C-alpha positions as CSV (number, residue, x, y, z in Angstrom):
1,X,159.2,36.0,200.3
2,X,159.1,35.6,204.0
3,X,157.7,32.0,203.7
4,X,160.6,31.1,201.5
5,X,163.2,31.7,204.2
6,X,161.9,28.8,206.4
7,X,161.2,31.3,209.2
8,X,157.7,29.9,209.7
9,X,156.9,26.1,209.7
10,X,153.5,25.9,210.9
11,X,150.8,25.8,208.5
12,X,148.4,27.5,210.3
13,X,150.8,30.4,210.9
14,X,151.4,30.4,207.1
15,X,147.8,31.1,206.5
16,X,147.7,33.9,209.1
17,X,151.0,35.1,207.9
18,X,149.8,37.3,204.9
19,X,147.0,38.6,206.7
20,X,149.0,40.1,209.5
21,X,152.2,41.2,207.4
22,X,149.7,42.3,204.8
23,X,146.7,44.1,206.6
24,X,148.6,45.6,209.5
25,X,152.0,45.9,207.8
26,X,152.2,46.8,204.1
27,X,148.8,48.1,204.2
28,X,150.0,51.1,206.0
29,X,151.5,52.7,203.3
30,X,149.3,53.9,200.9
31,X,150.2,56.4,198.0
32,X,148.7,58.2,195.0
33,X,152.0,57.6,193.3
34,X,153.6,54.2,193.7
35,X,157.1,55.2,193.4
36,X,157.6,55.7,197.2
37,X,155.8,52.4,197.8
38,X,158.3,50.8,195.6
39,X,161.0,52.5,197.5
40,X,160.1,51.0,200.9
41,X,158.9,47.5,199.6
42,X,162.4,47.2,197.7
43,X,164.2,47.6,200.8
44,X,162.2,45.3,202.6
45,X,162.7,42.7,199.8
46,X,166.4,43.4,199.9
47,X,166.8,42.2,203.6
48,X,164.4,39.3,203.3
49,X,166.6,38.1,200.3
50,X,169.5,37.9,203.1
51,X,167.8,34.9,204.8
52,X,167.2,33.0,201.7
53,X,169.0,29.7,201.1
54,X,172.4,30.2,199.3
55,X,172.3,29.6,195.6
56,X,172.9,25.8,194.6
57,X,173.2,26.4,191.0
58,X,174.7,28.7,188.5
59,X,171.1,30.2,187.5
60,X,170.5,30.4,191.2
61,X,173.5,32.6,191.8
62,X,172.9,34.6,188.8
63,X,169.1,35.2,190.1
64,X,170.4,36.2,193.8
65,X,173.2,38.5,192.5
66,X,170.8,40.2,189.8
67,X,168.4,41.2,192.8
68,X,171.3,42.1,195.3
69,X,172.8,44.4,192.6
70,X,169.3,45.8,191.5
71,X,167.4,46.3,194.4
72,X,169.6,49.0,196.4
73,X,168.4,51.4,193.6
74,X,164.8,51.3,194.9
75,X,165.5,54.5,197.0
76,X,167.8,56.1,199.6
77,X,166.4,54.0,202.3
78,X,168.4,51.0,201.0
79,X,171.3,52.4,203.2
80,X,169.6,50.1,205.9
81,X,171.0,47.3,204.2
82,X,174.7,48.1,204.6
83,X,174.4,47.6,208.6
84,X,172.0,44.7,208.4
85,X,174.1,42.8,205.9
86,X,177.4,43.3,208.0
87,X,175.6,42.0,211.2
88,X,174.2,39.0,209.1
89,X,177.5,38.2,207.7
90,X,179.2,38.7,211.0
91,X,176.8,36.0,213.0
92,X,176.4,33.5,210.1
93,X,179.5,33.5,208.2
94,X,177.6,32.0,205.1
95,X,180.5,31.6,202.4
96,X,178.0,30.5,200.2
97,X,176.1,33.8,200.0
98,X,178.8,36.2,201.3
99,X,179.6,37.3,197.6
100,X,176.2,37.8,196.5
101,X,175.6,39.9,199.7
102,X,178.8,42.0,199.3
103,X,177.7,42.6,195.6
104,X,174.4,44.1,197.3
105,X,176.7,46.2,199.6
106,X,178.7,47.4,196.9
107,X,175.8,48.3,194.8
108,X,174.2,50.1,197.9
109,X,177.4,52.1,198.0
110,X,177.5,53.0,194.4
111,X,173.9,54.3,194.4
112,X,174.6,56.8,197.5
113,X,177.4,58.2,195.7
114,X,174.9,59.1,193.0
115,X,172.4,61.1,195.5
116,X,173.3,64.4,195.8
117,X,174.1,65.8,199.1
118,X,174.1,64.1,202.6
119,X,170.6,63.9,204.3
120,X,171.9,62.1,207.6
121,X,172.5,64.4,210.7
122,X,174.1,62.4,213.2
123,X,173.8,65.4,215.6
124,X,170.0,65.0,216.0
125,X,170.5,62.0,218.5
126,X,172.8,64.2,220.7
127,X,169.4,65.7,221.7
128,X,167.6,64.2,224.6
129,X,164.1,65.1,223.5
130,X,164.7,63.5,220.0
131,X,165.8,60.4,221.8
132,X,162.8,60.4,224.0
133,X,160.7,60.9,220.7
134,X,162.3,57.8,219.3
135,X,161.5,55.5,221.8
136,X,157.8,56.7,222.1
137,X,157.3,56.1,218.6
138,X,159.4,52.6,218.8
139,X,157.0,51.8,221.7
140,X,153.7,53.0,220.6
141,X,153.6,52.9,216.9
142,X,156.2,49.7,216.2
143,X,156.2,47.4,219.4
144,X,152.2,48.1,220.1
145,X,151.3,48.7,216.3
146,X,149.2,51.8,217.3
147,X,146.5,49.6,218.6
148,X,146.3,51.8,221.9
149,X,145.9,55.5,222.3
150,X,148.6,55.8,225.1
151,X,151.1,53.1,226.1
152,X,153.3,54.0,229.2
153,X,157.1,54.0,229.2
154,X,157.1,51.1,231.7
155,X,155.6,49.0,229.0
156,X,158.8,49.3,227.1
157,X,160.5,47.6,230.0
158,X,158.1,44.7,230.3
159,X,158.6,44.1,226.4
160,X,162.3,44.0,227.1
161,X,162.0,41.6,229.9
162,X,159.7,39.0,227.5
163,X,162.3,39.4,224.7
164,X,165.2,38.6,227.2
165,X,163.2,35.6,228.6
166,X,162.7,34.3,225.0
167,X,166.3,34.6,224.4
168,X,167.1,32.8,227.6
169,X,164.7,30.0,226.8
170,X,166.1,29.6,223.3
171,X,169.7,30.1,224.2
172,X,170.5,26.8,222.7
173,X,169.0,27.6,219.4
174,X,171.7,29.5,217.6
175,X,169.5,30.5,214.4
176,X,166.9,32.1,216.4
177,X,169.2,34.2,218.6
178,X,171.1,35.4,215.4
179,X,168.1,35.8,213.2
180,X,166.5,37.8,215.9
181,X,169.3,40.1,216.4
182,X,169.3,40.9,212.9
183,X,165.8,41.5,212.9
184,X,166.1,44.0,215.7
185,X,169.0,45.7,213.7
186,X,166.4,46.4,210.9
187,X,163.5,47.2,213.2
188,X,165.6,50.0,215.2
189,X,167.9,51.3,212.5
190,X,165.1,51.6,209.8
191,X,163.3,53.9,212.4
192,X,166.5,55.7,213.2
193,X,166.9,56.9,209.6
194,X,163.9,59.2,209.8
195,X,165.0,60.8,213.0
196,X,168.6,61.1,211.5
197,X,167.1,62.7,208.4
198,X,167.3,66.5,207.6
199,X,163.5,66.0,207.1
200,X,162.9,65.2,210.8
201,X,162.7,68.9,212.2
202,X,160.1,69.5,209.1
203,X,157.8,66.4,210.0
204,X,158.5,65.9,213.8
205,X,155.9,63.0,213.6
206,X,156.6,59.9,211.9
207,X,154.1,58.8,209.0
208,X,153.1,55.2,208.4
209,X,155.7,55.0,205.4
210,X,158.5,56.0,208.0
211,X,157.7,53.1,210.1
212,X,156.6,50.4,207.6
213,X,160.2,48.6,207.6
214,X,160.3,48.5,211.2
215,X,156.6,47.4,211.7
216,X,156.9,45.0,209.0
217,X,160.1,43.2,210.5
218,X,158.6,43.6,214.1
219,X,155.8,41.3,212.8
220,X,158.1,39.0,211.0
221,X,159.8,38.6,214.6
222,X,156.4,37.8,216.3
223,X,155.6,35.4,213.9
224,X,158.9,33.9,213.9
225,X,159.0,33.5,217.6
226,X,155.4,32.2,217.6
227,X,156.4,29.3,215.4
228,X,159.1,28.3,217.5
229,X,157.1,28.2,220.6
230,X,154.4,26.3,218.8
231,X,157.3,23.7,218.0
232,X,158.7,23.9,221.6
233,X,155.2,23.1,223.1
234,X,155.5,19.5,221.8
235,X,152.4,17.4,220.6
236,X,150.6,17.8,224.0
237,X,150.1,21.4,224.2
238,X,150.6,22.4,220.6
239,X,147.2,23.1,219.6
240,X,146.6,25.0,222.8
241,X,149.6,27.3,222.0
242,X,148.6,27.7,218.3
243,X,145.1,28.4,219.1
244,X,146.4,31.3,221.5
245,X,148.5,32.9,218.9
246,X,145.8,32.5,216.2
247,X,143.5,34.3,218.4
248,X,146.1,36.9,219.2
249,X,147.1,37.7,215.5
250,X,143.4,37.6,214.4
251,X,142.7,40.3,217.3
252,X,145.4,42.4,216.0
253,X,144.3,42.4,212.2
254,X,140.7,43.1,213.4
255,X,141.7,45.9,215.8
256,X,143.8,47.4,213.3
257,X,141.4,47.6,210.5
258,X,138.4,48.7,212.7
259,X,140.5,51.6,214.1
260,X,142.2,52.5,211.0
261,X,139.6,52.0,208.3
262,X,141.6,54.4,205.8
263,X,144.1,51.9,205.6
264,X,141.7,49.5,203.8
265,X,140.5,52.2,201.1
266,X,141.1,56.1,200.5
267,X,139.2,58.2,198.1
268,X,141.5,59.2,195.1
269,X,142.2,63.0,195.5
270,X,140.8,64.3,192.3
271,X,143.5,67.1,192.1
272,X,146.1,64.6,191.6
273,X,144.6,63.2,188.9
274,X,144.0,66.6,187.0
275,X,147.6,67.5,187.9
276,X,149.1,64.7,186.0
277,X,146.8,65.5,183.1
278,X,148.2,68.9,183.2
279,X,151.8,67.7,183.1
280,X,150.6,65.4,180.2
281,X,149.6,68.1,178.3
282,X,152.4,70.4,178.8
283,X,154.7,67.3,177.5
284,X,152.8,67.4,174.3
285,X,153.8,71.0,173.4
286,X,157.3,69.8,172.7
287,X,158.8,72.7,174.5
288,X,162.2,71.0,174.6
289,X,163.0,71.7,170.8
290,X,162.0,75.5,171.5
291,X,164.4,75.4,174.4
292,X,161.5,76.5,176.5
293,X,160.4,75.4,180.2
294,X,157.2,75.5,182.0
295,X,157.1,75.0,185.9
296,X,153.9,73.3,187.2
297,X,152.7,73.0,190.7
298,X,149.7,71.2,192.5
299,X,147.1,73.7,193.0
300,X,145.6,74.9,196.3
301,X,147.8,73.0,198.4
302,X,147.4,73.5,202.0
303,X,151.2,73.7,202.4
304,X,152.7,75.5,199.2
305,X,156.3,75.0,200.4
306,X,155.7,71.0,200.3
307,X,153.6,71.2,196.9
308,X,155.2,69.0,194.2
309,X,156.7,70.7,191.4
310,X,157.6,69.5,188.0
311,X,159.6,71.2,185.3
312,X,158.4,70.2,181.8
313,X,160.5,71.3,178.7
314,X,164.3,72.2,178.2
315,X,166.6,72.1,181.5
316,X,169.6,73.8,179.8
317,X,171.0,77.0,181.1
318,X,169.9,79.0,178.1
319,X,166.4,78.0,178.7
320,X,163.3,80.3,178.6
321,X,161.1,79.9,181.3
322,X,157.4,80.5,180.5
323,X,155.2,82.2,182.6
324,X,151.2,82.4,182.3
325,X,151.5,85.6,180.2
326,X,153.7,83.9,177.9
327,X,151.3,81.1,177.1
328,X,148.1,81.1,174.8
329,X,145.1,82.6,176.3
330,X,143.3,79.4,175.8
331,X,145.8,77.3,177.9
332,X,143.5,74.9,180.0
333,X,145.5,74.1,182.8
334,X,146.8,77.8,183.8
335,X,146.1,77.3,187.6
336,X,149.0,75.0,187.7
337,X,151.6,77.4,186.5
338,X,153.9,78.3,189.5
339,X,153.7,81.3,190.5
340,X,156.6,84.0,189.8
341,X,159.0,84.0,192.7
342,X,159.8,87.4,194.1
């Protein structure tokens, strides 16, 4: 989708793009269940769609409107679309797209109304240690892509100075400045959502999934900027500048995959497969018709409070919750029955 936005024109970067965005970006998200992966990639697609050319036909309008309406329902991280889309509308004044973008905003708001309870705690950012931790993660795990074991805080000032110099260099290219600001909004706000979440005190440390949106759009900015610098170099130095960036991006991909081999392949956890078999077996018992319910949980989970729970059967208030003693002695998945709560 990124390559259809027109961000990248260089043919060589079009070849390198999938490697840097895939191997170093999206490949950081690996799950045994694809639902969470869909949640984050759905948000990525929704924001990228902002930069697509405006629809020029009724069919194109319908297609964009459809995706703007559906993609926010990929998960709660779609709340990120609201500030990013607002910033896009403010900068670009794209009348041909504003209707479908507002449709996406409305769809996002409707989805958020269906989510029970608020998961945002603005008070988190009133604590200095949370702010410090946020900038550490932004610098070490997003800007420097976890390529180094330690990154001093002054390196962030150097990066900021380079970005400001780029903005000055491209000060006459309004599209670059505006698009970069929108990208930075996606980078910073998406990471903020984790630190503002009620889950933050439980996790404290971000996982790859919590950073994937930030990492992805940071890499998009790097590719976008590289393409602009290659074009600005002129015919005489274009090959040299292109070669520098190709070597740089190749080094990032190589370093990332050597340092984190698990991102290429992770041995499937057999317990997960067995648990899904247990759920399938209990579903075949047709407990709903008997107004009965069985609670199943992952066996031998290292953190029992975080173990997944599945309630199979009838969910009404008059349900009969079955325990292991209520089931047949030959029940093959007794180890997955939830223990009785005291």
